[in-house]
C-alpha positions in Angstrom: 26.4 -12.9 3.5 24.6 -16.1 2.6 21.0 -16.5 1.2 19.3 -16.3 4.6 21.1 -13.1 5.4 20.3 -11.6 2.1 16.6 -12.4 2.5 16.7 -10.7 5.9 18.4 -7.6 4.4 15.8 -7.4 1.6 13.0 -7.6 4.2 14.7 -4.9 6.3 14.8 -2.6 3.4 11.6 -3.4 1.5 9.4 -4.1 4.6 8.7 -0.4 5.2 8.0 0.1 1.5 5.4 -2.7 1.5 3.9 -1.2 4.7 3.4 2.1 2.8 1.6 0.3 0.0 -0.6 -1.5 2.6 -1.4 1.7 4.4 -2.3 3.3 1.1 -4.9 0.6 0.5 -3.0 -1.8 -1.8 -1.9 -4.9 0.2 -1.8 -7.0 -2.9 0.9 -4.8 -4.5 2.6 -4.9 -1.1 2.6 -8.7 -1.2 3.8 -8.8 -4.8 6.6 -6.4 -4.0 7.7 -8.4 -1.0 7.7 -11.6 -3.0 9.8 -10.0 -5.7 12.3 -8.5 -3.1 12.7 -11.9 -1.3 13.0 -13.8 -4.6 15.7 -11.6 -6.0 17.6 -11.0 -2.8 20.4 -13.4 -3.8 20.4 -12.8 -7.6 23.8 -11.0 -7.5 25.3 -14.3 -6.3 24.4 -15.9 -9.6 28.0 -15.0 -10.4 29.0 -18.1 -8.5 27.4 -20.2 -11.2 29.0 -18.2 -14.0 32.6 -17.9 -15.2 32.9 -14.3 -13.8 34.5 -13.2 -10.6 32.4 -13.4 -7.4 31.3 -9.9 -6.3 32.2 -8.6 -9.8 29.8 -7.3 -12.3 26.7 -8.6 -10.6 27.6 -6.7 -7.4 27.5 -3.2 -9.0 25.0 -0.4 -9.2 24.9 -1.0 -12.9 23.5 -4.5 -12.4 21.0 -3.1 -10.0 19.9 -0.4 -12.5 19.7 -2.9 -15.4 17.6 -5.4 -13.4 15.3 -2.7 -12.2 14.7 -1.4 -15.7 14.0 -5.0 -16.8 11.6 -5.4 -13.9 9.8 -2.1 -14.9 9.5 -3.4 -18.5 8.0 -6.7 -17.3 5.7 -4.7 -15.0 4.4 -2.6 -17.9 3.8 -5.7 -20.0 2.0 -7.6 -17.2 0.2 -4.4 -16.1 -1.3 -4.0 -19.6 -2.7 -7.4 -19.3 -4.2 -6.8 -15.8 -5.0 -3.1 -16.1 -2.4 -1.8 -13.6 0.5 -0.7 -15.8 2.1 2.1 -13.9 1.6 0.8 -10.4 2.8 -2.7 -11.1 5.8 -1.5 -13.1 6.7 0.9 -10.2 6.4 -1.8 -7.6 8.4 -4.3 -9.5 11.2 -1.8 -10.3 11.3 -0.6 -6.7 11.3 -4.0 -5.2 14.1 -5.1 -7.5 16.1 -2.0 -6.9 15.7 -2.2 -3.1 16.4 -5.9 -2.9 19.5 -5.8 -5.1 20.8 -2.7 -3.3 20.2 -4.4 0.1 22.4 -7.3 -1.2 25.2 -4.9 -1.9 24.8 -3.3 1.5 24.8 -6.7 3.2 27.9 -7.8 1.4 29.6 -4.5 2.3 29.6 -5.4 6.0 31.9 -8.3 5.2 35.7 -8.1 4.9 35.5 -8.9 1.2 33.2 -5.9 0.6 32.1 -4.7 -2.8 33.2 -2.5 -5.7 29.8 -1.0 -6.5 30.9 1.4 -9.3 33.3 -1.0 -11.1 34.5 -0.8 -13.8 34.3 3.0 -13.8 35.8 3.2 -10.3 38.1 0.9 -8.4 36.7 2.2 -5.1 36.2 -0.7 -2.7 33.8 -0.5 0.2 33.8 -2.7 3.3 32.7 -2.0 6.8 34.6 -5.2 7.7 32.2 -6.1 10.5 31.5 -9.8 10.1 32.5 -12.6 7.7 29.8 -13.6 5.2 29.8 -17.2 6.3 29.0 -16.4 9.9 25.8 -18.4 10.6 24.8 -16.2 13.6 25.1 -13.1 11.6 23.0 -14.5 8.8 20.3 -15.7 11.2 20.3 -12.4 13.0 19.9 -10.5 9.8 17.1 -12.7 8.8 15.4 -12.3 12.2 15.8 -8.5 12.1 14.4 -8.3 8.6 11.5 -10.5 9.4 10.7 -8.5 12.5 11.0 -5.1 10.7 8.8 -6.3 7.9 6.2 -7.7 10.2 6.2 -4.7 12.5 5.9 -2.4 9.6 2.8 -4.3 8.3 1.2 -4.3 11.7 1.7 -0.6 12.1 0.3 0.0 8.5 -2.9 -1.9 9.4 -3.5 0.2 12.6 
């Protein structure tokens, strides 16, 4: 998928999490988590700027885990400054994990697929539904993600 599709996938997956935060009385953390999820939704594609294979190391569960741990550490450091250590760390780590996992899931619907457990496993996963460059698919995924995130927030506020 392309950037727009990945943003949509992140919203599809993180929107309900943000709605739970809103429903539990913390819309600011919901907004922070959503911003993080959207911002990081295309991070695995940084491999296109590096001299490593596309959909290689940055498209694995190990990359998701490392980035999520880093986000948790940043959340602890920022939380100490603002007095919300555990909640901010949890939201940042969760938003990162959900966003990057949604990236792998979105790429798995393309013929190229992903090898999420490389290098420990050569298992390749592809639903082989639609090419990544299909503009309609990317716009549809963005629309679906936006709709799900918005609907979840509206329901959380009722």
